[in-house]
C-alpha positions as CSV (number, residue, x, y, z in Angstrom):
1,M,8.0,-16.0,37.0
2,L,7.5,-17.7,33.6
3,R,4.3,-15.6,33.0
4,R,6.1,-12.4,33.8
5,F,8.9,-13.4,31.5
6,I,6.4,-14.1,28.6
7,N,4.6,-10.8,29.3
8,H,7.9,-8.9,29.1
9,I,9.0,-10.6,25.9
10,V,5.6,-10.2,24.1
11,T,5.4,-6.5,25.2
12,S,8.9,-5.9,23.8
13,I,8.1,-7.6,20.5
14,K,4.7,-6.0,19.9
15,G,5.6,-2.6,21.2
16,E,2.4,-2.4,23.4
17,M,1.5,-3.6,26.9
18,F,0.7,-7.3,27.0
19,E,-0.4,-9.4,30.0
20,L,-1.4,-13.1,30.0
21,D,-4.6,-14.2,31.6
22,A,-3.6,-15.9,34.9
23,K,-6.0,-18.8,34.2
24,I,-4.2,-20.1,31.1
25,P,-2.6,-23.5,31.8
26,L,1.2,-23.7,31.3
27,G,0.7,-26.6,28.9
28,Y,-1.4,-24.5,26.6
29,L,1.2,-21.8,26.7
30,F,4.0,-24.2,25.8
31,A,2.0,-25.6,22.8
32,F,1.0,-22.1,21.6
33,F,4.6,-20.7,21.6
34,W,6.0,-24.0,20.1
35,G,3.5,-23.6,17.3
36,K,4.6,-19.9,16.9
37,A,8.2,-21.0,16.6
38,W,7.3,-23.4,13.7
39,M,5.3,-20.6,12.1
40,C,8.3,-18.3,12.3
41,F,10.4,-21.0,10.5
42,W,7.8,-21.4,7.8
43,G,7.4,-17.7,7.4
44,M,11.1,-17.4,6.5
45,V,10.7,-20.3,4.1
46,K,7.5,-19.2,2.3
47,L,8.3,-15.4,2.2
48,R,12.0,-16.0,1.6
49,R,13.3,-13.4,4.0
50,I,14.7,-13.2,7.5
51,K,12.1,-11.3,9.4
52,R,9.7,-11.9,12.4
53,V,6.9,-13.3,10.3
54,F,4.7,-16.3,11.3
55,V,3.1,-18.4,8.6
56,H,1.3,-21.7,9.1
57,Y,2.8,-24.5,6.9
58,S,-0.6,-25.2,5.4
59,S,-1.1,-21.7,4.0
60,T,-0.3,-20.9,0.3
61,I,1.6,-17.7,-0.7
62,K,1.9,-16.9,-4.4
63,C,4.4,-14.2,-5.6
64,P,6.1,-13.6,-2.3
65,D,8.4,-11.1,-4.0
66,Y,5.4,-8.8,-4.4
67,I,4.8,-8.7,-0.6
68,Q,6.4,-6.1,1.7
69,T,6.3,-7.0,5.4
70,S,7.1,-5.4,8.7
71,N,7.7,-7.4,11.8
72,N,5.1,-9.6,13.5
73,L,3.0,-10.6,10.5
74,S,0.9,-13.7,11.5
75,I,-0.8,-15.8,8.8
76,D,-2.9,-18.6,10.3
77,R,-3.7,-22.0,8.8
78,K,-5.2,-22.7,5.3
79,C,-4.9,-19.1,4.1
80,H,-4.5,-18.4,0.4
81,I,-2.6,-15.2,-0.6
82,D,-1.9,-14.3,-4.2
83,A,0.0,-11.0,-4.4
84,L,0.3,-10.8,-8.2
85,S,-0.6,-7.1,-8.9
86,T,0.9,-3.8,-10.0
87,N,1.5,-2.6,-6.4
88,G,1.6,-5.9,-4.6
89,I,0.8,-6.3,-0.9
90,V,2.1,-4.1,1.9
91,F,1.7,-5.3,5.5
92,G,2.4,-3.0,8.4
93,C,3.6,-4.1,11.9
94,N,1.5,-6.5,14.1
95,V,-0.9,-7.7,11.4
96,S,-2.8,-10.9,11.9
97,I,-4.7,-12.9,9.3
98,G,-7.2,-15.4,10.5
99,K,-7.5,-19.0,9.3
100,Y,-9.1,-19.8,5.9
101,T,-8.7,-16.3,4.6
102,T,-8.2,-15.6,0.9
103,I,-6.5,-12.5,-0.5
104,E,-6.6,-12.2,-4.3
105,C,-5.0,-9.2,-5.8
106,T,-5.8,-10.0,-9.5
107,G,-9.1,-11.3,-10.7
108,S,-8.1,-11.9,-14.3
109,L,-4.8,-12.4,-16.0
110,K,-6.0,-10.1,-18.8
111,A,-5.3,-7.1,-16.5
112,L,-3.3,-7.1,-13.3
113,G,-5.0,-5.7,-10.2
114,Y,-3.7,-2.9,-8.0
115,G,-3.1,-4.8,-4.7
116,L,-3.5,-4.3,-1.0
117,K,-2.1,-2.0,1.7
118,V,-2.6,-2.8,5.3
119,G,-1.7,-0.5,8.2
120,N,-0.2,-1.3,11.6
121,C,-2.0,-3.4,14.3
122,V,-4.7,-4.7,11.9
123,G,-6.6,-7.9,12.5
124,L,-8.3,-9.8,9.7
125,G,-10.8,-12.3,10.9
126,T,-11.2,-15.9,9.9
127,H,-12.7,-17.1,6.6
128,G,-12.4,-13.6,5.0
129,F,-12.2,-12.8,1.3
130,F,-10.3,-9.8,0.1
131,G,-10.6,-9.1,-3.6
132,C,-8.0,-6.4,-4.2
133,A,-8.0,-6.0,-8.0
134,G,-9.3,-2.4,-7.7
135,G,-7.0,-1.6,-4.8
136,V,-7.8,-2.0,-1.1
137,E,-6.4,0.2,1.7
138,I,-6.9,-0.5,5.4
139,G,-5.9,2.0,8.1
140,D,-4.1,1.3,11.4
141,D,-5.8,-0.4,14.3
142,T,-8.8,-1.6,12.2
143,I,-10.3,-5.0,13.1
144,F,-12.4,-7.4,11.0
145,G,-14.9,-10.1,12.2
146,N,-15.2,-13.5,10.6
147,F,-16.5,-14.1,7.0
148,V,-16.0,-10.5,5.9
149,S,-15.7,-10.0,2.1
150,L,-14.3,-7.1,0.1
151,H,-14.9,-6.7,-3.7
152,S,-13.0,-3.9,-5.2
153,E,-14.1,-4.3,-8.8
154,N,-17.5,-4.5,-10.4
155,H,-18.7,-6.2,-13.6
156,N,-20.1,-4.0,-16.4
157,Y,-23.6,-5.1,-17.6
158,H,-25.2,-2.3,-19.7
159,D,-25.1,-3.9,-23.1
160,R,-27.7,-6.7,-23.2
161,N,-26.3,-8.0,-26.5
162,I,-23.0,-9.0,-24.9
163,P,-22.6,-11.5,-22.2
164,I,-21.8,-9.8,-18.9
165,R,-18.6,-11.9,-18.5
166,L,-17.3,-10.3,-21.7
167,Q,-18.2,-6.6,-20.9
168,G,-15.2,-6.1,-18.6
169,V,-15.0,-4.5,-15.2
170,T,-14.7,-1.1,-13.5
171,R,-12.4,-0.5,-10.6
172,K,-12.8,2.3,-8.1
173,G,-11.1,0.6,-5.1
174,I,-12.0,0.4,-1.4
175,K,-10.6,2.5,1.4
176,I,-11.2,1.8,5.1
177,G,-9.9,4.3,7.7
178,K,-8.1,3.9,11.0
179,D,-9.6,2.4,14.1
180,C,-12.7,0.8,12.4
181,W,-14.6,-2.3,13.4
182,I,-16.0,-4.4,10.5
183,G,-18.5,-6.8,11.9
184,S,-18.9,-10.5,11.0
185,K,-20.2,-11.4,7.5
186,A,-20.2,-7.7,6.3
187,T,-19.7,-7.2,2.6
188,I,-17.9,-4.1,1.3
189,L,-18.3,-3.3,-2.4
190,D,-16.3,-1.4,-4.9
191,G,-16.1,2.3,-4.5
192,S,-16.7,2.3,-0.8
193,I,-14.8,4.8,1.4
194,I,-15.2,4.1,5.1
195,G,-14.0,7.0,7.4
196,D,-11.9,6.7,10.5
197,G,-13.5,5.2,13.6
198,C,-16.5,3.6,11.8
199,I,-18.4,0.5,13.0
200,V,-20.0,-1.7,10.4
201,A,-22.7,-4.0,11.8
202,A,-22.6,-7.7,11.2
203,G,-24.1,-8.7,7.9
204,A,-24.2,-5.2,6.5
205,V,-23.6,-4.5,2.7
206,V,-21.6,-1.3,2.3
207,R,-21.4,0.8,-0.9
208,G,-20.5,4.5,-1.0
209,V,-19.0,7.0,1.3
210,I,-19.4,6.5,5.1
211,P,-18.5,9.6,7.2
212,P,-16.0,9.2,10.0
213,Y,-17.2,7.8,13.3
214,S,-20.5,6.5,11.9
215,I,-22.2,3.2,12.9
216,V,-23.8,1.6,9.9
217,G,-25.9,-1.5,9.3
218,G,-28.5,-3.1,7.0
219,V,-28.7,-4.1,3.4
220,P,-27.9,-1.7,1.9
221,A,-26.0,-0.2,4.8
222,K,-27.4,3.0,6.3
223,I,-26.1,5.3,9.0
224,L,-27.7,4.2,12.3
225,K,-26.0,6.7,14.6
226,S,-22.8,8.7,15.1
227,R,-20.0,8.1,17.6
228,I,-19.4,11.8,17.9
């Protein structure tokens, strides 16, 4: 009876079918939902709004007024999110952010970055780094493995008479389509456009345009096969 009640409530909240594994102990479920209740409280405190958002108390959120949220945003423990940027951060519905993830929207106070836009039902894995100074867009239903990093700006280095750190940066931005799977420890560099339905293999380094429904891997990443 309790499991059916939980399945019904979670299905209603998430807007998609949900069913608990019958082997999960009731004690585990109680602890999980008690933790979620506290995260909901801290979400209202840290984001300063009355919405269904779940934030672990140990996570840091800077410039919460620059963040737009829909319902069911979940931010796990020890995350660091700095939304300072011209466009801020936009989270769709049912977005989850794994523990120890960093989202930085501005790399330098000399020039604000562009920010981050995340679609619906997106899962960002643990220990990720999202550098969003050049702008990052992530489509609906895309999932990320652990230790994935995105770098949406690039240092200039053409003048050997000037230190690289003083030559400024270029920003092309990163766009990732819908229904993609980004494997663990993948690195996505500035200027990358990943089409809908792509799979990026674990450890791949992506730069450039990846056609929709491609499977890519390697350093640098190359097309291994097509899902079409």
